N, C-alpha and C positions, 0 to 999 in steps of 0.2 A: 504493498498500499503507499503512496504518496501523495504530501498533500499536492495539490493541483492550486488553490486558488487558497488567497487571504483574502476578507472586506470587512473591514475596519469602518461602524458609525460612529457618530458623538452621540449624545444626545446630554443637555441638562436637566437633575431631577431637585426643581426646586422644593425645601425643608414645611415644610407642611407650615409650621413654625421655625422664625430663629433662634439658633441656641447657639449654650454662651457655653461655652468651660472653662479648663486653667484659674481658677478665682475669678472668671467674669470677661479676663485677658482676651479672648477668643472667642470672636465671636459665628455663625455663620449658617446660612442662606441659603445657599446651590449648593451642588453636586457636580464636577460635568461628570456623567462617565464614556469610561469608553468599549461598545460590546466589538465584538470578536468574531465571524465569521471563518472557519477549517473549514474547506471542501478538497474530499480526495478522490482521486482518478478511480476510485472505486465507488463513489457513488455513498460514500461516508459523510455528513455532516455535521461541526464541532461548535460549541458554543460558549464562550471564555466573554467574561467580562474583567475592569478593570475601573475601580471611583477609588479616587486618594481621596479623606475625608478634607478634604477647600486643595489649598495654596501652605499655611499658615502652623499644617499639627504638622505634616513631617518633610524630609526633601526631596518630596513627591507631589507634582501636579495636571491637572488632567492632556494640559498639551502637550506632554514628556512623556507621556505615556504613548500619542503617536506620532511624535518622530523616533521613539524610540524602534518602535512600530515598522515605523518607512529604515530607517538600518539596520533592521535585524531578517525585514519580509526576499526581499534577495536568497540570502545563502538558508532561507529556511522554505524556500520551494524546489520540488523535487524530492525529499529529505521521507523517510517511514513515522507518521506519528503516533505512531506508536510504540517508539525507542523509547522513552522517555526522561532516560540518563545521558543520551548521547543527544538527542535534542535536547536539553540541558547544560550536559556542557557546549554546544556548539553558540549555542544563542552568548552563554558567559562569553566562548575570546572572542565574539563579533564584537556585543557591548562590555564590556565588563563595570561592575555595579547594578546601578537604574536595575533594581529588579523589579518592582513594583509594575511596567517596562515588561514583563517578559510573564505579569502571572494569570492575563485574560491568554494566551496564548497554552501554556502551562493548563493551564484548565478545557479549553479544547479541546488540546488533544485528549485530555484523560477524558470528556468523555464521550471519541471517536472508537475510546481505549474499549471506554463500556460497552456500545451499541454494536465494534467487533462480538465483544466475547460473551453477547449476553445479558451481563448480569451490570447491574446496578452500584455508579458510584465506594457505596458505602463498603460492600463485598470484596471488593475489589479496594479499597482503601485495608480490610482487617477484621472487617465486624460479621456474626455470622447470623445481625436479624436490622431491621431500619429500626434503632431502637426512640423512640421517640427522647426528644434532648429537651431539656426543662429549660426560659430562657428567660432575660431578664432585661427592666426596664433600663431607660439611662436616660438618670436624672439632668434639672439642667446647673448650673450655678443658680439658687437666688438667695429671698433672705430660707429663714428654719420656713415657716410658713408657707412659702411656696413652693417650696421643695419637700414638704410633707404635704401639699397638699396636691401637689404633681407625684406623691410614691401612692397617696391615698388611689384615683385617678388610674396607676397602673396594676394595683391593686383589682382595681373593679376588669379590668383585662385580663384579670391572669393572674399574671407577671407575680413570685412570688419572693426574686431574688435581684436587688433594685443597687443598682449604680449611679450611685450621689456624687455630682461633679463638685468638688469644694476646692480650696486655697488663693494666698496671696497672702499679701499683707498686711494683716489685718489681724493678726493673732485672737482676739480672744472672740471676733465673729465666727472663723476657726470653728474655734474651740463649743460653741454656741451649735454652730451650726448640729457640728456629728453628736453633742450634748443631745439636744432636742428631737434630730431625726430618729435616735436609738430609742427611745424612750415614747416612742411614737409609731410604735415599726412593731407590728405583732408578732405576734409570742412563731410562730409561721412560718414567717418572713425573713429574709437577709438580706443586708446591703455589707455593699465592696465603698466603703469612699477614695476616688480617685481624684484622683492631687493635678496628674499630665503636669509634670515635674514644674508645677508651681513653688515650688518654697524650695528654699534654701536648707543646711541641711542642719543649721541651729534651729531655726524654725519649725521644722518636725518634729526633730527630735525633744523641745518645745510642749506642739501643740500634741503633739501623743503620749507624753508624758503625763498632761492635766486633764486628761479626759478616762471618764471611765472603760468607751469601748471597746470589749478586746477582737474588731473586726479587723475585715482584714482590708488594706491604706497601697492600694495601688500608686509606684511610679512618683512614688515624693519629692523625688527633684529628678536634676534632670540629668547628668551619667549616673554609667552602671558603681563606678568611687561610689559619688555620693550617697546611690539607696543604698551597696555595702555599708557603710559608715554609720545611714540610721539604721541600719536593720539587724545593727549589734548592740545599741546600744536602745530602743525599742520592748516594749510585747507587742505587738500589732504582729500576722501575722504580712506578711512586705507580696505584694504580687507587683512583675513586673511589664511594660508592657514596651510605651514609644523607644528608652537604650536599648532594644533587643532588634538587630538590627538581622542579626547571621545566625547561621553554627554554632560560628568562633565567640561569641556574645554569650549563646546557652552555657554555650560548654565553661566558660570567665564566670560566669553570677554562680554557678555551680562550684567551682573550684573555691570559689571566695563564700562561699553561704549566702549568698546575698536578698536570696531570696527562702522562699516555700510554695510555689508558683508566679506562670508566667501567662498573657496572653499570646496567643500562637494565633496568624492573622496572616492567610494567601498571603495576600495583596504585599503586605510589605515582606516578606521569605520573598516573591520571585517565583508564587505559582504552594497547588496539591502537591507539588513531589517536594520541595525543598519542604513543604507545611511540616508534612508527613515523617519526613526525618524528624526535624524538632520536637513531633509530637512522641517516634517512638523515642528518641532522650528526656524524653522527661517524664514517658513511664516505666522506664529501664533505673531513675535516679528516684521516682517517689513521691514529683513535682502532684501539684494540681494544674488545670489548666481553665480558662476559658479556649473552646475554638470556636471563631465566629473574621468579619473582615474588618480589612477596614472602612466601610463603604457600598453604593452599590443598592442596588432592586434584589429583587428579592433571589433575582439568578446566583449572583453574589452568594447575597445567603446561604442559598441554598446547597452549592456546594464546598462548605464551610458547612455547612451540615451534615452534609456524610461526613466526610473528616469526624467529628463527634461524636457522632455517633455510630464510631466506630472505636468507639476509645474505654479501654474498662472502664467500666462504672465509675473505681474509688476514685478519680483521674478526673472523671471530666465535671467541671461546672456548668451555668448555667451560661448561653451563647448569645449576644446582640444583634438580632435582627435589624439593621435598617434602613431595609423598606415601612417599617413602621411608622418613620421617622416622614416620609416623601408624601407629598403631594397626586404626584402620579406615579403609572404600574405601567411600567414597557411589559410585562408577560401576567396579562394579566390571572389572578387567577392559579397559576403555575406557579412548582415547589413548597415548600416547605413556609407553614406560616401559622403565627400563635395560633394557637387554640386551650380554652382552660391552661395557657401559662405553657405552652409543647411545643414544637416542630419534630416535625418526623420526616423522614427523607422521604424524595420517591423511590417505589421498586419496581418500577422502569428500567432499560439499558440503557447506560451513557448516565448523561449530567439530569433527566429529566426533568427543567426544560426546554424549550422553542419560546423564542422573543415571538417576537408582533409585530412582522419589516415595517409596516407600516406604521407603526407608533415610531418605528424606531428615525425613523424618514430615511431620504435618500441615504447611504454610501457614502462617504469622503473621500474613500480610494480603494481602488482595489487592485491584488498582485498579484499577478502570473504568471 
């Protein structure tokens, strides 16, 4: 089997309401998503999506995805989409770095592999059943009352795990947020306090040693070293996210005991192939993991849910679904959706999601 064409679509995904994180210093209203269709000489077609969370969250942006695909496409035409490791090595030689560019291509090739094998991705990724994965809400930064109100609205939709965005220079306000949310949270619900790297180490240590909560704290500081410094001085388990760019970062985090868990995001790591490598490493060393993508429609969300569903229960924490923040749906009714707080991956061969090209609009590029 050979790749015969790579077609690229761009679509704006407006958020249903503005979203603030990192203590309110970052604001998001619209996502720039790139959809990729890969056609083969055997008539199989695979789909992938790469959607950075804006351009201020990580060193990634929508136009960069499409520029990178323009660089990669000529060398990928004629290669075997089923040879995933070889394909990823070729992409890394052709375009070192820029993993977010490669994720949609890798995802589409996994889709083709599943269709060729007649198996859903959760099976190819190591699962024995289409496990229903718990999903978590994402609560925008605000006053304690505003954040509690958002949590209550999420609870009404079935969410029992919440990611509450905190962080900033106002220590008293963050202490108030943490204590108020902890006090208001029902006994059967859980929260992670996500700082999105907004604290300096001294601030993190001061805040976390001033609160009674012993919930997960995510990415308290900018760098891996800073987070490791905090982890050794606080009682809360630390979850790492934005500083984990590749496998070597995860290996280093384990070596220096920087965390008890990580976020595994295919778009940040370069696709499902490399996300699976990190997931398997996390299982082997006893980490707990939120497996989800950076952003995007139910297409990107579903790929991540396939990986999450194939992860052992003990290592799998809840997954975030970006698509419930969006005011548009380019894959209507398809894929892993929140049903009473859980999302189940499709059991049809491959990814199990086929975008409506009429909703994507005309392609911006086709490479043959």
